[in-house]
C-alpha positions as CSV (number, residue, x, y, z in Angstrom):
1,M,70.4,94.4,77.2
2,K,73.7,94.1,78.8
3,L,75.0,90.6,79.6
4,Y,75.1,89.6,83.3
5,N,73.1,93.0,84.2
6,R,76.8,94.6,84.7
7,P,79.3,96.6,82.6
8,F,81.9,95.3,80.5
9,L,84.9,96.1,82.5
10,I,88.0,97.0,81.2
11,A,91.5,97.3,83.2
12,V,94.1,99.5,81.8
13,T,97.9,98.5,83.2
14,G,101.3,99.2,82.4
15,G,104.7,100.7,84.1
16,I,105.3,103.8,85.1
17,A,105.9,106.2,82.3
18,S,104.4,104.0,79.9
19,G,101.3,106.5,78.8
20,K,98.7,104.5,80.4
21,T,97.1,107.3,81.7
22,L,97.2,109.2,78.1
23,V,95.2,105.8,77.0
24,S,92.9,106.2,79.6
25,K,92.4,109.8,78.8
26,W,91.7,109.0,75.2
27,F,89.1,106.3,76.5
28,E,87.3,109.4,78.3
29,K,87.4,111.9,75.5
30,K,85.6,108.9,73.2
31,G,82.8,108.9,76.2
32,F,83.7,106.2,78.1
33,K,83.5,106.2,82.1
34,V,87.2,105.9,83.6
35,Y,88.0,105.4,86.8
36,Y,91.6,105.6,88.6
37,S,92.7,103.3,91.2
38,D,95.6,105.7,92.4
39,K,93.0,108.2,92.6
40,I,90.8,106.1,94.5
41,G,93.8,105.3,97.0
42,H,94.7,108.8,97.2
43,H,91.0,109.8,98.7
44,F,91.5,106.9,101.6
45,L,94.5,109.0,102.4
46,D,92.5,111.6,104.0
47,D,90.7,108.7,106.4
48,K,91.4,109.0,110.0
49,E,92.0,105.2,110.7
50,V,94.7,105.0,107.5
51,I,96.2,108.4,109.0
52,L,96.8,106.8,112.4
53,K,98.2,103.9,110.8
54,L,100.7,105.4,108.9
55,I,101.6,108.0,111.5
56,K,102.5,104.9,113.7
57,R,104.5,103.4,111.0
58,F,106.1,106.4,109.5
59,G,106.1,109.0,111.7
60,N,105.2,112.5,111.7
61,K,107.5,113.2,109.3
62,I,105.0,112.2,106.5
63,L,102.5,115.0,107.5
64,S,102.4,118.3,105.7
65,N,99.7,120.9,107.6
66,E,98.4,117.6,109.4
67,K,97.8,115.9,105.9
68,I,99.5,113.0,104.5
69,D,102.4,114.3,102.1
70,R,102.1,111.9,99.3
71,K,105.5,112.7,97.8
72,K,106.9,112.2,101.2
73,L,105.0,109.0,101.8
74,G,106.1,108.2,98.1
75,N,109.8,108.5,98.5
76,M,109.7,106.2,101.8
77,V,108.0,103.5,100.7
78,F,109.3,103.1,97.3
79,N,113.0,102.9,99.2
80,S,111.5,99.9,100.9
81,K,110.1,96.5,99.8
82,E,108.6,96.2,103.4
83,D,106.7,99.6,103.6
84,L,105.6,99.1,100.2
85,F,103.8,95.9,101.0
86,F,102.6,97.8,104.3
87,L,101.1,100.4,102.0
88,N,99.6,98.0,99.6
89,R,98.2,96.1,102.2
90,L,96.6,99.1,103.8
91,L,95.1,100.6,101.1
92,H,94.4,97.6,98.6
93,P,91.2,96.1,100.1
94,K,89.6,99.5,100.3
95,I,90.2,100.1,96.9
96,R,88.9,97.0,95.8
97,R,85.9,97.6,97.7
98,E,85.0,100.9,96.4
99,T,85.8,99.2,92.8
100,C,83.7,96.5,93.8
101,S,80.7,99.6,94.8
102,I,81.4,101.7,91.7
103,I,80.5,98.6,89.4
104,E,77.9,97.5,91.3
105,Q,76.1,101.1,91.4
106,S,77.0,101.9,87.6
107,D,74.5,101.6,84.5
108,E,77.1,102.0,81.9
109,D,77.8,99.7,79.2
110,Y,81.3,99.6,80.0
111,L,83.6,100.6,82.8
112,I,87.3,101.4,82.3
113,F,89.7,101.1,85.5
114,E,93.1,102.0,85.4
115,I,95.1,99.8,87.4
116,P,99.2,100.2,87.6
117,L,99.1,97.2,89.9
118,L,96.9,95.1,88.1
119,F,98.9,91.9,87.5
120,E,101.2,92.4,91.2
121,N,98.2,92.0,92.9
122,R,96.6,89.1,90.9
123,I,93.2,91.0,90.1
124,E,93.6,90.4,86.1
125,K,90.8,87.8,86.3
126,A,88.1,90.4,87.8
127,F,88.0,92.0,84.0
128,D,86.7,91.0,80.7
129,L,89.8,92.8,78.8
130,T,93.2,93.6,80.1
131,I,95.2,96.4,78.3
132,N,98.9,96.5,78.9
133,I,100.5,99.9,78.1
134,S,104.4,99.2,77.4
135,T,107.6,101.3,76.3
136,D,110.9,100.8,76.2
137,K,113.2,101.5,79.1
138,K,115.1,104.3,77.9
139,K,111.9,105.9,76.8
140,Q,110.6,105.6,80.4
141,V,113.7,107.1,81.7
142,E,113.6,110.0,79.3
143,R,109.6,110.8,80.3
144,L,110.7,110.6,83.9
145,K,113.8,112.9,83.2
146,K,111.0,115.5,82.3
147,D,108.7,114.7,85.1
148,N,109.8,117.2,88.1
149,R,108.5,114.9,90.6
150,F,111.5,112.6,90.0
151,L,114.9,113.0,91.2
152,P,117.6,111.4,88.7
153,E,118.0,108.7,91.5
154,E,114.7,108.2,92.0
155,I,114.0,106.9,88.9
156,E,115.8,103.4,88.5
157,Q,114.5,102.6,91.9
158,R,110.8,103.6,90.8
159,I,111.2,101.2,87.6
160,K,113.0,98.5,89.8
161,T,109.6,98.1,91.9
162,Q,107.3,97.2,89.5
163,M,106.8,94.0,87.4
164,P,108.7,93.7,84.6
165,D,107.1,94.5,81.2
166,Y,107.9,91.2,79.6
167,D,106.0,89.5,82.3
168,K,102.9,91.8,82.1
169,Q,102.9,91.4,78.5
170,K,102.5,87.5,79.1
171,L,99.4,87.9,80.9
172,A,97.5,90.8,79.4
173,D,94.8,90.4,77.0
174,I,96.0,93.0,74.6
175,N,99.7,94.8,74.5
176,I,100.3,97.9,73.1
177,K,103.5,99.4,72.4
178,N,104.0,103.1,73.3
179,N,107.4,104.3,71.8
180,G,106.1,106.8,68.9
181,S,104.2,109.8,69.1
182,I,100.7,110.5,70.7
183,N,99.1,110.4,67.2
184,D,100.7,107.0,66.7
185,L,99.4,105.9,70.3
186,Y,95.9,107.5,68.9
187,S,96.0,105.3,65.9
188,K,96.5,102.1,67.6
189,L,93.6,102.9,70.0
190,E,91.5,104.1,67.2
191,N,92.2,100.6,65.8
192,L,91.2,98.8,68.7
193,L,88.4,100.3,69.5
194,P,85.9,98.2,67.1
195,I,87.2,95.1,68.2
196,I,86.6,95.8,71.9
197,R,82.8,96.5,71.2
198,K,82.9,93.0,69.7
199,L,84.0,90.9,72.8
200,N,82.3,88.9,75.0
201,Y,82.0,88.9,78.6
202,K,84.0,86.6,80.5
203,E,82.9,84.5,83.6
204,V,85.0,87.5,85.8
205,V,85.8,86.7,89.6
206,E,85.3,88.7,92.5
207,L,87.4,91.3,93.4
208,I,86.4,90.7,97.2
């Protein structure tokens, strides 16, 4: 029987190009139910109320075919702390409410949420276990250069907007360094899996 009549809640986080999505996909392949906060947030970009507020703030230039163009929006907010704060304040309460709904309706033994801004939003205490995936800045830059979504001048800005990894490491329950091969990362996760299955539930706080 599940303790507290809820799933064991795991949050996976990490900086951009750290490999956190590789980790989340690995858990999916192992049969875990995984949700991605970014995808939940993207869903709300189709919400009429959200669209109107974004247009009021940024103008019609963020639209493509009458829909929010995520790349255009991203380029704007990652160049302005004020605009990024506005977007987060608009979307994050909705994401948290949806996350709560997922937890309440789930009959899974474990639920995993990939949350890039877990510590920035100070919601780590809402989970039984937090896993931080990190990589050296040199590796981050190498991976981002291979990603056609980012121009060279955008890479440094994206990294700067995030909490430094050494701060995340202090807050996380488990830290995994991802500087090697994918197989090396998967090996670390295989070693972690039996440890996770033995962990006890925490008295977590409510997300909302």
